[in-house]
ZANU-224818 format. One line per 10 residues: number of its first residue (from 1); for each residue x, z, y of C-alpha. Coordinates in Angstrom, 1 decimal. Layout:
N
NUM	X,Z,Y; ...
END
This chain:
278
1	8.5,14.5,-12.4; 5.8,15.4,-14.9; 3.0,15.3,-12.3; 3.7,11.7,-11.4; 1.9,8.9,-13.2; 4.3,7.2,-15.6; 3.5,3.5,-15.9; 4.6,1.9,-19.1; 2.1,-0.8,-19.9; 3.1,-3.8,-22.1
11	3.0,-7.0,-20.0; 1.0,-8.6,-22.8; -2.7,-8.1,-23.5; -2.2,-9.9,-26.8; 1.1,-10.4,-28.5; 2.1,-13.4,-30.7; 5.1,-15.7,-31.1; 4.7,-19.3,-30.2; 8.0,-21.0,-29.2; 9.2,-19.3,-26.0
21	5.8,-17.6,-25.5; 5.5,-14.0,-26.6; 1.8,-13.5,-26.1; -1.1,-13.6,-23.7; 0.1,-11.8,-20.5; -1.9,-9.6,-18.3; -0.4,-11.5,-15.3; -1.8,-14.8,-16.7; -5.2,-13.1,-17.2; -5.2,-11.9,-13.6
31	-4.7,-15.5,-12.4; -7.6,-16.7,-14.6; -9.8,-13.9,-13.3; -8.8,-14.7,-9.7; -9.6,-18.4,-10.0; -12.9,-17.6,-11.8; -14.1,-15.3,-9.1; -12.9,-17.8,-6.5; -15.0,-20.6,-8.1; -18.2,-18.5,-7.9
41	-17.5,-17.7,-4.3; -16.9,-21.4,-3.5; -20.2,-22.2,-5.2; -21.9,-19.5,-3.2; -20.6,-21.1,0.0; -21.6,-24.5,-1.1; -25.2,-23.4,-1.9; -25.4,-21.9,1.6; -24.1,-25.1,3.2; -20.9,-23.6,4.4
51	-18.8,-25.6,2.0; -19.9,-29.3,2.7; -19.9,-30.6,-0.9; -22.8,-32.3,-2.6; -22.8,-30.7,-6.1; -21.1,-28.3,-8.6; -19.0,-31.1,-10.0; -17.2,-31.5,-6.6; -16.7,-27.7,-6.5; -15.1,-27.8,-9.9
61	-12.9,-30.7,-8.7; -11.9,-28.7,-5.6; -11.0,-25.7,-7.8; -8.7,-28.0,-9.9; -6.9,-29.0,-6.7; -6.7,-25.4,-5.6; -5.3,-24.2,-8.9; -2.7,-27.0,-9.1; -1.6,-26.5,-5.5; -1.4,-22.7,-5.7
71	0.5,-22.6,-9.0; 2.9,-25.4,-8.3; 3.4,-24.1,-4.7; 3.9,-20.5,-5.9; 6.5,-21.5,-8.4; 8.4,-23.8,-6.1; 8.2,-21.2,-3.3; 9.8,-18.7,-5.5; 12.6,-21.1,-6.4; 13.2,-22.2,-2.8
81	12.6,-19.1,-0.8; 14.1,-16.4,-3.1; 16.7,-17.6,-5.5; 17.6,-21.3,-4.8; 21.3,-20.9,-5.9; 20.3,-19.6,-9.3; 17.8,-22.4,-10.0; 20.2,-25.0,-8.6; 22.7,-23.8,-11.3; 20.0,-23.5,-13.9
91	17.4,-26.3,-13.1; 15.6,-26.0,-16.5; 14.7,-22.4,-15.5; 12.4,-23.8,-12.9; 9.9,-24.7,-15.6; 10.2,-21.3,-17.4; 7.1,-19.9,-15.7; 6.5,-17.5,-18.6; 9.6,-15.5,-17.3; 7.7,-14.8,-14.1
101	8.5,-15.8,-10.5; 5.7,-16.8,-8.1; 5.8,-16.6,-4.3; 2.5,-16.1,-2.5; 3.7,-17.9,0.6; 4.6,-20.9,-1.5; 1.2,-20.6,-3.2; -0.6,-20.7,0.2; 1.4,-23.8,1.2; 0.6,-25.5,-2.1
111	-3.1,-24.6,-1.7; -3.2,-26.2,1.8; -1.6,-29.3,0.3; -4.1,-29.4,-2.5; -7.0,-29.1,0.0; -5.5,-31.9,2.1; -5.3,-34.2,-0.9; -8.9,-33.3,-1.9; -10.1,-33.9,1.7; -8.6,-37.4,1.7
121	-9.9,-38.3,-1.7; -13.5,-37.2,-1.1; -13.6,-37.6,2.7; -14.5,-33.9,3.1; -13.8,-32.1,6.4; -10.4,-30.5,6.0; -11.0,-27.4,8.2; -14.3,-26.7,6.4; -12.4,-26.8,3.1; -9.7,-24.5,4.5
131	-12.3,-22.0,5.7; -14.0,-21.9,2.3; -10.7,-21.6,0.5; -9.7,-18.7,2.8; -12.9,-16.9,1.9; -12.5,-17.5,-1.8; -8.7,-16.8,-2.1; -8.7,-13.0,-1.4; -9.8,-11.9,-4.9; -6.9,-14.0,-6.3
141	-4.5,-12.0,-4.1; -6.0,-8.8,-5.3; -5.8,-9.6,-9.0; -2.4,-11.2,-8.6; -1.0,-8.0,-7.1; -2.6,-5.9,-9.8; -0.8,-8.2,-12.3; 2.4,-7.3,-10.5; 1.6,-3.6,-11.0; 0.9,-4.0,-14.7
151	4.3,-5.7,-15.1; 6.1,-3.1,-13.1; 7.3,-5.9,-10.8; 8.2,-5.4,-7.1; 8.4,-1.6,-7.2; 8.4,0.4,-4.0; 10.9,2.6,-2.5; 11.6,6.1,-4.0; 9.2,8.7,-2.6; 7.7,12.1,-3.2
161	4.1,11.3,-2.2; 1.5,12.6,-4.7; 0.4,9.2,-5.7; 3.9,7.9,-6.5; 4.4,6.0,-9.8; 7.3,6.1,-12.3; 7.7,2.5,-13.5; 9.1,3.2,-16.9; 8.6,-0.5,-17.9; 11.1,-1.6,-15.3
171	14.6,-0.7,-16.2; 15.9,-1.4,-12.7; 13.5,1.0,-11.2; 14.6,3.8,-13.4; 12.6,7.0,-13.7; 12.4,7.8,-10.0; 8.9,8.1,-8.5; 8.2,5.1,-6.2; 5.5,3.8,-3.9; 3.0,1.7,-5.9
181	3.5,-1.1,-3.3; 1.7,-3.6,-5.5; -1.5,-1.5,-5.2; -1.0,-1.2,-1.5; -0.8,-5.0,-1.3; -3.8,-5.5,-3.6; -5.9,-3.2,-1.5; -4.8,-4.8,1.9; -4.2,-8.5,1.2; -7.0,-8.5,-1.3
191	-9.7,-6.0,-0.5; -9.3,-5.4,3.2; -8.9,-9.1,4.0; -11.9,-9.9,1.8; -14.1,-7.4,3.7; -12.8,-8.7,7.0; -13.6,-12.4,6.2; -16.9,-11.9,4.5; -18.5,-9.0,6.5; -16.9,-8.8,9.9
201	-16.0,-12.3,10.9; -19.5,-13.7,10.2; -20.9,-11.4,12.9; -18.9,-13.2,15.6; -19.2,-16.7,17.1; -16.5,-18.9,15.7; -15.3,-22.5,15.3; -14.3,-24.4,12.2; -10.8,-23.2,11.3; -11.4,-19.7,12.6
211	-11.7,-18.2,9.1; -8.4,-20.0,8.2; -6.7,-18.6,11.2; -7.9,-15.0,10.5; -6.8,-15.4,6.9; -3.3,-16.6,7.8; -2.7,-14.0,10.5; -4.4,-11.2,8.6; -2.4,-11.9,5.4; 0.9,-12.1,7.3
221	0.3,-8.9,9.3; -0.7,-6.9,6.2; 2.2,-8.3,4.2; 4.7,-7.3,6.9; 3.3,-3.8,7.0; 3.3,-3.2,3.2; 6.7,-4.8,2.7; 8.3,-1.8,4.4; 7.4,0.2,1.3; 9.0,-2.3,-1.0
231	12.4,-1.6,-2.6; 15.0,-3.9,-1.1; 17.1,-6.2,-3.2; 19.5,-9.0,-2.8; 16.8,-11.5,-3.8; 14.4,-10.2,-1.2; 16.9,-10.0,1.6; 16.6,-12.5,4.5; 19.0,-13.9,7.0; 18.4,-10.6,8.9
241	19.8,-8.5,6.1; 17.9,-5.2,5.6; 16.0,-5.5,8.9; 13.5,-8.0,7.6; 12.8,-9.1,4.0; 12.4,-12.7,3.2; 8.7,-12.1,2.8; 8.4,-10.5,6.2; 10.3,-13.4,7.8; 8.0,-15.9,6.2
251	5.0,-13.9,7.3; 6.2,-14.0,10.9; 6.2,-17.8,10.6; 2.6,-17.6,9.2; 1.5,-15.6,12.2; 2.8,-18.3,14.5; 1.0,-20.9,12.3; -2.2,-18.9,12.4; -2.1,-18.7,16.2; -1.6,-22.4,16.4
261	-4.6,-23.1,14.1; -6.8,-20.8,16.2; -5.8,-22.5,19.5; -6.3,-26.0,18.1; -9.5,-25.7,16.1; -12.4,-27.8,17.4; -15.9,-28.6,16.4; -17.6,-25.4,17.6; -20.5,-24.5,15.4; -23.9,-24.2,17.1
271	-25.9,-21.0,17.0; -28.4,-22.5,14.6; -25.6,-23.8,12.3; -24.1,-20.4,11.6; -23.6,-20.0,7.8; -25.3,-17.4,5.7; -23.5,-16.4,2.6; -24.8,-12.8,1.8
END
């Protein structure tokens, strides 16, 4: 096993002791980096009149709603989708976010709710906000999955591929070489989806809501595909047992939702109104 990369990073970029906190985690830094890049992308879209907001202050306000929705939704999604019985027995653990536990499906739902609240507060077109958020969210998915890799979370199945990783910082994974599924998901959900939305979709004629539909369906399809490389566990199991994980089952629901969004979007953009964001 000497030719495999042995991953043994500390989960903390900076260590200190402050109450229950043990330091500044890499995972937290990945969230900050994702939201920071997302903000600059939103500003880019606003300056090119794709995001219909008047000034930078509104972009900052929008980002606040996005952060609140994604973080709260991600945490509650983990609680409800993956381990509800544990948190029902230990309700105070719901607030122990420093122990980890975020669900991307819940984060996406929370993000949509945050966009809806912002839309009602500022009378901004909801679909335009969703399209902009879809374009700006993919770097966050990339950095979030890289944070999972640093922590050794969500290891893949045992394999003998040359790029397999030994997650020495994960006691449950042992010293067996495994698929670095976190990197697979970072490159697909993050990078591939980013390239699709920013460089391929703009070359087509589309309606408001089209980017949102592409994001939802694209994320779900890529999540289903990469999830097959992920190690199964009791927490990840769905009602279908080992046939589908909970993440794949939720992704199937996302595909149906994305198809519905695509079929029901209105307000076709004219040829002269096509956005330019390059």
